[in-house]
Structures are given as C-alpha cells and as structure tokens.
MARZATOR-866619 format. One line per field, with one value per atom (N, C-alpha, C): residue number from 1; residue in one letter; atom name; x, y, z. Coordinates in Angstrom, 1 decimal, padded with zeros to 4 digits. Layout:
N
seq	(NUM ...)
type	(a ...)
atom	(CA ...)
u	(X ...)
v	(Y ...)
w	(Z ...)
END
This chain:
169
seq	(1 1 1 2 2 2 3 3 3 4 4 4 5 5 5 6 6 6 7 7 7 8 8 8 9 9 9 10 10 10 11 11 11 12 12 12 13 13 13 14 14 14 15 15 15 16 16 16 17 17 17 18 18 18 19 19 19 20 20 20 21 21 21 22 22 22 23 23 23 24 24 24 25 25 25 26 26 26 27 27 27 28 28 28 29 29 29 30 30 30 31 31 31 32 32 32 33 33 33 34 34 34 35 35 35 36 36 36 37 37 37 38 38 38 39 39 39 40 40 40 41 41 41 42 42 42 43 43 43 44 44 44 45 45 45 46 46 46 47 47 47 48 48 48 49 49 49 50 50 50 51 51 51 52 52 52 53 53 53 54 54 54 55 55 55 56 56 56 57 57 57 58 58 58 59 59 59 60 60 60 61 61 61 62 62 62 63 63 63 64 64 64 65 65 65 66 66 66 67 67 67 68 68 68 69 69 69 70 70 70 71 71 71 72 72 72 73 73 73 74 74 74 75 75 75 76 76 76 77 77 77 78 78 78 79 79 79 80 80 80 81 81 81 82 82 82 83 83 83 84 84 84 85 85 85 86 86 86 87 87 87 88 88 88 89 89 89 90 90 90 91 91 91 92 92 92 93 93 93 94 94 94 95 95 95 96 96 96 97 97 97 98 98 98 99 99 99 100 100 100 101 101 101 102 102 102 103 103 103 104 104 104 105 105 105 106 106 106 107 107 107 108 108 108 109 109 109 110 110 110 111 111 111 112 112 112 113 113 113 114 114 114 115 115 115 116 116 116 117 117 117 118 118 118 119 119 119 120 120 120 121 121 121 122 122 122 123 123 123 124 124 124 125 125 125 126 126 126 127 127 127 128 128 128 129 129 129 130 130 130 131 131 131 132 132 132 133 133 133 134 134 134 135 135 135 136 136 136 137 137 137 138 138 138 139 139 139 140 140 140 141 141 141 142 142 142 143 143 143 144 144 144 145 145 145 146 146 146 147 147 147 148 148 148 149 149 149 150 150 150 151 151 151 152 152 152 153 153 153 154 154 154 155 155 155 156 156 156 157 157 157 158 158 158 159 159 159 160 160 160 161 161 161 162 162 162 163 163 163 164 164 164 165 165 165 166 166 166 167 167 167 168 168 168 169 169 169)
type	(x x x x x x x x x x x x x x x x x x x x x x x x x x x x x x x x x x x x x x x x x x x x x x x x x x x x x x x x x x x x x x x x x x x x x x x x x x x x x x x x x x x x x x x x x x x x x x x x x x x x x x x x x x x x x x x x x x x x x x x x x x x x x x x x x x x x x x x x x x x x x x x x x x x x x x x x x x x x x x x x x x x x x x x x x x x x x x x x x x x x x x x x x x x x x x x x x x x x x x x x x x x x x x x x x x x x x x x x x x x x x x x x x x x x x x x x x x x x x x x x x x x x x x x x x x x x x x x x x x x x x x x x x x x x x x x x x x x x x x x x x x x x x x x x x x x x x x x x x x x x x x x x x x x x x x x x x x x x x x x x x x x x x x x x x x x x x x x x x x x x x x x x x x x x x x x x x x x x x x x x x x x x x x x x x x x x x x x x x x x x x x x x x x x x x x x x x x x x x x x x x x x x x x x x x x x x x x x x x x x x x x x x x x x x x x x x x x x x x x x x x x x x x x x x x x x x x x x x x x x x x x x x x x x x x x x x x x x x x x x x x x x x x x x x x x x x x x x x x x x x x x x x x x x)
atom	(N CA C N CA C N CA C N CA C N CA C N CA C N CA C N CA C N CA C N CA C N CA C N CA C N CA C N CA C N CA C N CA C N CA C N CA C N CA C N CA C N CA C N CA C N CA C N CA C N CA C N CA C N CA C N CA C N CA C N CA C N CA C N CA C N CA C N CA C N CA C N CA C N CA C N CA C N CA C N CA C N CA C N CA C N CA C N CA C N CA C N CA C N CA C N CA C N CA C N CA C N CA C N CA C N CA C N CA C N CA C N CA C N CA C N CA C N CA C N CA C N CA C N CA C N CA C N CA C N CA C N CA C N CA C N CA C N CA C N CA C N CA C N CA C N CA C N CA C N CA C N CA C N CA C N CA C N CA C N CA C N CA C N CA C N CA C N CA C N CA C N CA C N CA C N CA C N CA C N CA C N CA C N CA C N CA C N CA C N CA C N CA C N CA C N CA C N CA C N CA C N CA C N CA C N CA C N CA C N CA C N CA C N CA C N CA C N CA C N CA C N CA C N CA C N CA C N CA C N CA C N CA C N CA C N CA C N CA C N CA C N CA C N CA C N CA C N CA C N CA C N CA C N CA C N CA C N CA C N CA C N CA C N CA C N CA C N CA C N CA C N CA C N CA C N CA C N CA C N CA C N CA C N CA C N CA C N CA C N CA C N CA C N CA C N CA C N CA C N CA C N CA C N CA C N CA C N CA C N CA C N CA C N CA C N CA C N CA C N CA C N CA C N CA C N CA C N CA C N CA C N CA C N CA C N CA C N CA C)
u	(013.1 013.9 013.2 014.0 013.6 013.4 013.1 012.8 013.3 014.4 014.8 014.4 014.7 014.0 015.1 016.5 017.2 018.6 019.1 020.1 021.2 021.8 022.8 022.7 021.7 021.4 021.5 021.0 020.9 022.1 023.0 024.1 025.2 025.3 025.8 025.7 024.0 023.9 024.3 024.5 024.9 026.1 026.9 028.8 028.5 028.1 028.2 027.9 027.2 027.1 025.9 024.4 023.8 022.8 022.9 022.0 022.7 022.7 022.9 022.3 023.2 023.0 021.6 022.0 021.1 019.9 019.5 018.2 017.5 018.3 017.6 016.5 015.5 015.0 014.8 014.5 014.9 015.0 015.6 015.5 015.2 014.0 013.5 013.8 014.3 015.4 015.2 015.6 014.8 016.1 017.0 018.1 017.9 018.3 018.3 019.7 019.8 021.2 020.8 020.9 020.9 021.4 022.6 023.8 025.0 025.6 026.9 027.6 028.3 028.7 028.2 026.9 026.1 026.1 025.9 026.3 027.4 028.4 029.8 030.1 028.6 029.1 028.3 027.1 025.9 026.8 027.6 028.4 029.3 030.4 031.0 030.6 029.3 028.5 028.7 028.0 027.5 028.8 029.8 031.0 031.4 030.4 031.2 029.6 029.4 027.9 028.2 028.1 028.1 027.1 026.1 025.0 024.7 025.1 025.6 026.6 027.2 028.8 029.5 029.8 031.2 031.7 033.2 033.9 033.7 032.9 033.1 034.4 034.2 035.6 034.7 036.1 035.2 034.6 035.8 035.8 034.8 034.3 033.0 032.2 031.9 030.4 030.3 031.5 030.9 030.7 031.7 031.2 029.7 029.4 027.5 026.5 027.1 026.3 025.9 027.3 027.2 026.5 026.5 026.4 024.7 024.1 022.9 022.2 023.3 022.6 022.4 023.5 023.4 022.6 021.9 020.9 019.7 019.5 018.1 017.4 018.4 017.7 017.4 017.6 017.5 016.4 015.6 014.1 014.1 013.9 014.2 012.6 012.0 010.1 011.0 011.9 011.7 012.3 012.9 012.8 011.9 010.8 009.5 008.7 009.5 008.7 007.3 008.1 007.0 007.3 006.5 007.2 007.3 008.4 008.7 008.6 007.8 007.7 008.6 008.8 009.9 009.2 010.9 009.8 010.1 009.6 009.3 011.6 011.9 013.2 013.8 013.5 013.9 013.7 012.9 012.6 013.5 014.5 015.7 015.1 014.5 013.9 013.2 012.4 010.6 011.0 011.1 010.7 009.4 009.8 009.1 007.8 008.5 007.4 007.6 006.9 007.0 007.4 008.7 009.6 008.8 008.2 008.0 006.1 005.3 004.3 003.4 002.5 002.3 002.4 002.0 002.0 000.8 000.5 -000.2 -001.1 000.1 -000.6 -001.5 -002.8 -003.9 -003.6 -002.5 -002.0 -001.3 -000.4 000.3 -000.6 -001.6 -002.5 -003.4 -003.9 -004.6 -003.8 -002.8 -001.7 -001.1 -001.2 -001.1 -002.1 -003.5 -004.8 -005.0 -004.5 -004.2 -003.7 -002.3 -001.2 -001.4 -002.1 -003.0 -003.7 -004.8 -005.9 -005.4 -004.1 -003.7 -002.6 -002.6 -001.8 -002.8 -004.1 -005.1 -005.8 -005.9 -006.3 -005.8 -003.6 -003.3 -002.9 -002.5 -002.2 -002.8 -001.8 -002.3 -002.6 -003.9 -004.9 -005.1 -005.1 -005.0 -006.1 -006.8 -007.8 -008.7 -010.0 -010.6 -010.9 -011.0 -011.0 -012.7 -013.6 -014.8 -015.7 -015.1 -015.2 -015.1 -014.5 -014.2 -015.6 -016.1 -016.5 -018.5 -018.5 -019.9 -019.6 -018.9 -018.8 -019.4 -018.7 -019.1 -021.0 -021.2 -022.8 -023.8 -022.9 -023.6 -023.1 -022.5 -022.1 -023.1 -023.8 -024.8 -024.3 -022.7 -022.1 -022.1 -022.0 -021.7 -023.7 -024.2 -026.2 -026.2 -027.0 -027.6 -028.4 -029.1 -030.2 -029.5 -028.7 -028.2 -027.2 -027.3 -026.2 -026.3 -025.4 -025.7 -024.7 -025.5 -024.8 -023.7 -022.5 -021.9 -022.3 -021.3 -022.1 -021.4 -022.0 -021.7 -020.1 -019.3 -018.0 -017.5 -017.9 -016.9 -017.2 -018.0 -018.5 -017.5 -017.3 -016.4 -015.0 -014.2 -012.8 -013.1 -013.7 -013.5 -013.3 -014.1 -014.1 -013.2 -012.3 -011.1 -010.0 -009.7 -009.0 -008.9 -010.6 -010.6 -009.9 -010.3 -009.3 -008.1 -007.4 -005.8 -005.1 -006.1 -005.8 -005.4 -006.8 -006.9 -006.2 -005.3 -004.8 -003.3 -002.9 -001.6 -001.4 -002.4 -002.1 -001.8)
v	(006.9 005.6 004.9 003.6 003.1 001.3 001.2 -000.1 -000.7 -001.2 -002.3 -003.2 -003.6 -004.9 -005.4 -005.5 -006.2 -005.8 -007.1 -007.5 -006.7 -007.1 -006.8 -005.3 -005.1 -002.8 -002.4 -002.8 -001.7 -002.1 -003.3 -002.6 -002.1 -001.9 -001.1 000.3 000.5 002.0 002.4 001.6 002.0 002.4 001.3 001.6 003.0 003.1 004.2 005.2 005.6 006.2 007.4 007.0 007.2 007.2 005.9 005.8 005.9 006.2 006.0 004.4 004.2 002.6 002.7 003.6 003.9 004.5 005.1 005.2 004.1 002.8 001.3 000.7 000.8 000.0 -001.7 -002.3 -003.7 -003.6 -004.2 -005.0 -006.2 -006.0 -007.7 -008.3 -009.1 -009.8 -011.2 -011.5 -012.6 -013.7 -013.4 -014.4 -015.5 -016.8 -017.5 -017.7 -016.5 -016.9 -017.1 -017.9 -018.3 -018.0 -018.8 -018.4 -017.0 -017.2 -016.2 -016.3 -017.4 -018.0 -018.0 -018.0 -017.8 -016.5 -015.5 -014.1 -013.5 -013.8 -013.8 -014.3 -016.1 -016.1 -015.0 -014.7 -014.3 -013.1 -012.1 -010.9 -011.1 -012.4 -012.7 -012.7 -013.7 -014.0 -012.4 -011.5 -010.1 -009.4 -009.6 -008.6 -008.8 -010.6 -010.7 -010.3 -009.5 -008.9 -006.7 -006.3 -005.2 -004.5 -005.3 -004.1 -005.0 -005.4 -005.3 -004.4 -005.7 -005.0 -004.9 -005.4 -005.2 -004.2 -004.1 -002.7 -002.1 -002.5 -001.6 -002.5 -002.2 -001.7 -003.7 -004.6 -005.9 -005.9 -005.0 -005.3 -004.5 -002.6 -002.5 -003.2 -003.8 -004.7 -005.6 -006.4 -007.2 -006.9 -005.8 -004.7 -004.5 -003.6 -003.2 -004.5 -005.5 -006.3 -007.7 -007.6 -008.2 -007.4 -006.1 -005.3 -005.1 -005.4 -005.3 -006.8 -007.8 -009.4 -009.6 -009.1 -009.1 -008.5 -007.1 -006.6 -006.7 -007.6 -008.8 -007.3 -006.9 -005.9 -006.6 -008.1 -008.3 -009.2 -009.3 -010.0 -010.9 -012.5 -013.6 -014.2 -013.8 -014.4 -016.2 -016.2 -017.4 -018.8 -017.7 -018.8 -019.4 -018.7 -019.0 -019.6 -019.9 -020.5 -019.8 -018.5 -017.7 -017.3 -017.3 -017.1 -015.6 -015.4 -013.6 -013.3 -012.3 -011.8 -010.5 -010.4 -009.3 -008.3 -007.5 -005.4 -005.3 -003.9 -003.3 -003.1 -003.2 -003.5 -002.1 -001.0 000.7 000.7 -000.4 000.1 -001.1 000.1 -000.7 -000.5 001.1 001.7 002.2 002.0 003.1 003.9 004.7 005.6 005.3 005.2 004.5 005.5 007.0 008.2 008.9 009.5 010.7 011.8 011.8 012.9 014.2 014.3 014.6 015.1 016.0 015.7 017.1 017.4 018.5 018.8 017.2 017.6 017.9 018.1 018.4 017.4 016.4 014.9 014.3 013.5 012.9 011.9 011.0 010.1 010.4 010.6 011.0 011.2 012.6 012.7 011.4 010.9 009.2 008.8 008.8 007.7 008.1 009.6 010.0 009.6 010.2 009.7 008.3 007.8 006.4 006.0 006.5 006.6 007.0 008.2 008.9 008.1 007.3 006.4 005.4 004.9 003.4 003.6 005.2 005.9 005.9 006.3 007.0 005.6 004.4 003.1 002.2 002.9 001.9 002.6 004.0 004.4 003.8 003.8 003.4 004.1 004.4 005.3 004.8 005.2 004.9 004.6 003.9 004.1 005.2 005.9 006.8 006.7 007.7 007.5 007.8 007.1 007.3 008.6 010.1 010.9 011.4 010.7 011.3 010.6 009.1 008.4 009.1 010.0 010.8 011.6 012.3 013.4 013.5 012.1 011.8 011.7 011.3 011.2 012.4 013.1 014.3 015.4 014.8 015.0 015.5 016.2 016.6 015.7 016.4 015.8 014.1 013.2 012.2 011.4 012.6 011.7 011.2 009.7 009.1 010.2 010.7 011.7 012.7 013.0 014.2 013.6 012.1 011.5 012.3 012.9 013.2 012.0 011.3 010.8 011.1 010.4 010.7 011.5 012.2 012.6 011.4 011.3 010.7 010.9 012.0 012.2 011.5 012.0 011.5 009.8 008.9 007.4 007.7 007.8 007.5 007.4 008.3 008.9 007.6 007.4 006.2 005.0 004.5 003.7 003.5 004.4 004.5 004.4 005.1 004.3 003.1 002.5 001.4 000.6 000.8 000.1 -000.6 000.8 001.4 000.5 000.3 -000.7 -001.6 -002.4 -003.6 -004.4 -003.3 -003.7 -003.7 -003.0 -002.9 -004.4 -004.6 -005.4 -007.1)
w	(024.5 023.6 022.8 022.5 020.9 021.5 020.0 020.3 018.9 018.8 017.7 016.8 015.7 014.9 014.1 014.5 014.0 014.7 015.4 015.7 015.6 014.1 013.1 013.2 012.6 012.0 013.7 014.6 015.5 016.4 016.5 016.7 016.1 014.8 013.6 014.0 014.2 014.5 015.6 016.8 018.0 017.7 017.0 017.2 016.5 015.2 014.5 014.9 016.3 016.8 016.5 015.7 015.0 016.7 017.6 018.6 019.9 020.8 022.3 022.4 023.2 023.8 025.0 025.9 026.9 026.3 025.2 024.6 024.4 024.1 023.7 024.7 024.8 025.1 025.4 023.8 023.3 022.2 021.8 020.2 020.0 019.3 019.1 018.1 017.9 017.3 016.7 015.4 014.3 014.8 016.0 016.1 016.9 017.8 018.3 019.3 020.4 021.2 022.9 022.8 024.2 025.4 024.8 025.6 024.8 025.8 025.2 024.3 023.8 022.7 021.5 021.7 021.0 020.1 020.9 020.6 020.2 020.3 020.0 018.3 018.0 017.1 015.5 016.4 015.8 015.6 015.9 015.5 014.9 014.6 013.7 012.5 012.4 011.2 010.7 011.5 010.8 010.4 011.0 010.6 009.2 008.5 007.0 006.3 006.6 005.9 006.0 004.4 004.8 005.2 005.5 005.6 007.3 008.3 009.0 009.9 010.0 010.8 010.0 008.4 007.8 007.8 008.4 007.9 009.0 010.3 011.6 012.6 014.0 014.6 015.5 015.3 016.0 017.4 017.9 019.2 020.0 019.2 019.6 019.1 018.4 018.1 018.7 019.4 020.8 022.0 022.3 023.0 023.3 022.5 022.4 022.1 021.7 021.4 022.2 023.1 024.5 025.7 025.9 026.6 026.3 025.2 025.1 025.3 025.2 025.7 026.5 027.7 029.0 029.6 029.3 030.2 030.1 028.8 028.5 028.3 026.8 025.9 024.4 024.5 023.3 023.5 022.6 022.8 021.7 021.4 020.8 021.1 020.1 019.9 020.2 019.0 019.0 020.1 020.8 022.0 022.8 022.2 023.1 021.6 020.7 020.0 019.1 019.0 018.6 017.5 016.4 015.0 014.8 014.2 014.0 013.1 012.8 011.4 011.0 009.7 009.7 009.8 010.0 010.0 008.6 008.7 006.7 006.7 005.9 005.2 005.9 005.6 006.5 007.6 008.2 009.8 010.8 011.0 012.0 014.0 013.8 015.2 015.0 016.0 016.3 017.8 017.9 018.6 019.7 020.8 021.9 022.2 022.5 022.1 021.1 020.3 019.2 019.5 018.3 018.6 017.9 017.0 015.9 015.8 015.9 016.0 015.4 014.7 014.5 012.8 011.9 010.8 010.2 008.9 008.5 007.6 007.6 006.8 007.2 006.7 007.4 007.9 007.5 007.7 009.1 009.3 010.2 011.2 010.8 012.4 013.0 011.8 012.0 013.5 012.6 013.7 015.1 015.4 016.0 017.1 016.4 017.2 018.0 017.3 017.6 019.0 018.3 019.3 020.8 020.9 022.1 022.2 021.7 022.3 022.6 022.4 023.0 024.5 024.4 025.6 026.8 026.4 027.2 027.8 026.8 027.0 028.1 028.2 028.9 029.9 030.1 031.6 033.1 033.3 034.9 035.9 036.1 036.9 038.2 039.3 040.6 041.0 041.9 042.1 042.9 042.3 042.9 044.4 045.1 046.9 046.6 047.5 047.7 047.6 048.0 047.8 047.0 045.4 044.3 043.5 044.1 043.2 043.6 044.9 045.3 044.0 044.3 043.1 042.0 041.7 040.5 039.8 040.9 041.3 040.9 041.3 041.7 039.8 038.8 038.3 036.9 036.5 035.4 034.1 033.8 032.7 032.4 033.0 033.5 033.8 033.9 034.2 032.5 033.1 031.2 030.7 031.7 030.5 030.0 030.5 029.5 028.5 028.4 027.3 026.1 025.2 024.2 022.7 021.7 021.1 019.6 019.5 019.0 017.4 017.2 015.3 014.6 013.7 012.9 012.3 012.2 012.1 013.4 014.3 015.9 015.9 015.1 015.0 014.0 012.9 011.5 012.6 013.0 013.4 014.5 015.4 016.8 015.8 014.6 013.8 013.0 012.6 012.1 013.1 014.1 015.3 016.0 016.3 016.2 015.2 013.7 012.7 013.0 012.4 013.1 014.5 015.6 016.8 016.5 015.7 015.3 014.4 013.6 011.9 012.9 014.1 014.7 015.5 016.0 016.8 016.0)
END
C-alpha cells in the first residue's frame, strides 16, 4: 500500500507502470477538484507539463485520474480549508508498510523504532476478559513493588522516539 503526495506525478507513475493502481491507498493532493470536470481540466493542464503528464497517453492519464478520483482516493485538504504543506521535491510515494528493514544506518534504525512505536500505540486490541485481568493481578512482573526504572540509555531512546513522533505530527 502506498500514499502519494502529488496528483500529477502519481498519475504519471501509475500510467508508466511504476506503481500498480491497486496498491494506492490515497493521494494527498494540493489540487482543488470538487467536480469531475475539474479533474479533467487538471489532467489537461498537467498534459502540458513534462514533469507531470507531458508525453504520456492522454486517454490513459484521464482513465487513471478519474478512477482515483471516483474511488475517493484523492484527498484534497484544500476542499476542507486546510493549508497543504509541500512534500519534499523527490517524495512522490510513501510505503504504508516499510518494505526494506535491516539497515545498519542509525537513522534508519531510529525511524524503524519510531514506526514500530506508532504501530504499537495505534493497534486496535480487543478488551481483555475478566479472567485475563485477574491473571494480571497475580503477575509479579506487573507488581509495582517489582518495578525497575529504565536505564539512562533506555530513557534517551524513549525520548528520541518521542521527539521523532512529535516532529512528525
């Protein structure tokens, strides 16, 4: 699953076969296309720009753009009065789920740890049943008397992850 950050550049990469349209969760666009005619007009404008749809098959571009729009996968914050921040110049797509993990790069590891933290914070867990709650009462590891404060290294790592989370919001 992918999230896109440019309507024109995303349509381009789908038409070129770089991304499968079925892998697109949504595109957060800086366009304003409340009506079908607006989508057609934007695509026609982008056909004149080489970095967008220039040189591509017009019919394919319209078909992809309309499919994305009609299936509700084009999210336009401007339609709700929200100012849209620009994505980094080379950022067209973002994988919803990381596809490559295991790098020795410290930044990649920190980003992965922050990602896992967010997943753990947002996972939907069913409410525990009463027998589970009773079993927790007897768990020595959960007893406050057995609490061991985190080491300075663990505290620093948690703070780093919270900083990454706060900066991404």
